[in-house]
C-alpha positions, 0 to 999 in steps of 0.5 A, spaced: 512 494 532 508 494 526 507 501 526 514 503 528 517 499 522 512 502 518 514 509 521 521 508 520 521 506 513 517 512 511 521 517 515 527 515 510 522 517 504 522 524 507 528 526 503 525 524 496 520 527 492 514 523 491 513 520 484 507 522 479 501 519 482 500 514 476 507 511 478 504 511 485 498 508 483 502 502 479 507 501 485 501 501 490 497 496 485 503 491 484 504 491 492 497 490 493 497 484 489 503 481 492 499 482 499 493 479 497 495 473 494 494 467 497 501 463 496 501 455 497 504 453 504 511 454 504 512 459 498 512 465 502 516 466 508 513 470 514 519 475 513 517 476 505 509 476 507 511 482 512 515 485 507 510 485 502 505 488 507 510 494 509 511 495 502 504 496 500 502 500 506 508 505 504 505 505 497 498 506 500 500 512 504 504 515 499 498 515 494 493 517 499 498 523 501 499 525 493 491 524 493 490 529 499 487 524 503 490 524 510 494 517 512 500 516 517 503 510 520 500 511 526 493 509 523 496 502 522 495 499 529 490 494 525 493 494 519 488 490 515 483 496 518 487 501 516 488 498 509 481 498 508 479 505 510 484 508 506 482 504 500 475 506 501 477 513 501 481 513 495 475 509 491 471 515 494 476 520 491 476 516 484 482 511 485 478 504 486 484 500 487 480 493 486 477 496 479 484 498 477 487 491 479 482 487 475 483 491 469 491 490 470 489 482 470 484 483 464 489 487 460 495 484 461 
């Protein structure tokens, strides 16, 4: 089900040009922080949490694609495993999302 949702969203993107890689990075970092936040019970609904995860995975796939890293919705049968793998591949390519997120928090 998750793979199908993510596929449909990315299929709708096919008509649009990818923004510059810096913009993709900013978008991915924003959704990554929302996905990783541990909200107080009741502050984020299941629907909101799912929307955040799908938005992050979409941004992650788009950033990987722009960086020459193979990524597809079909990789997300186990979303957390797919995210971890793609984040590691991006880090090896010089785009360390965890390090960038730390700089964003410190820098404001």
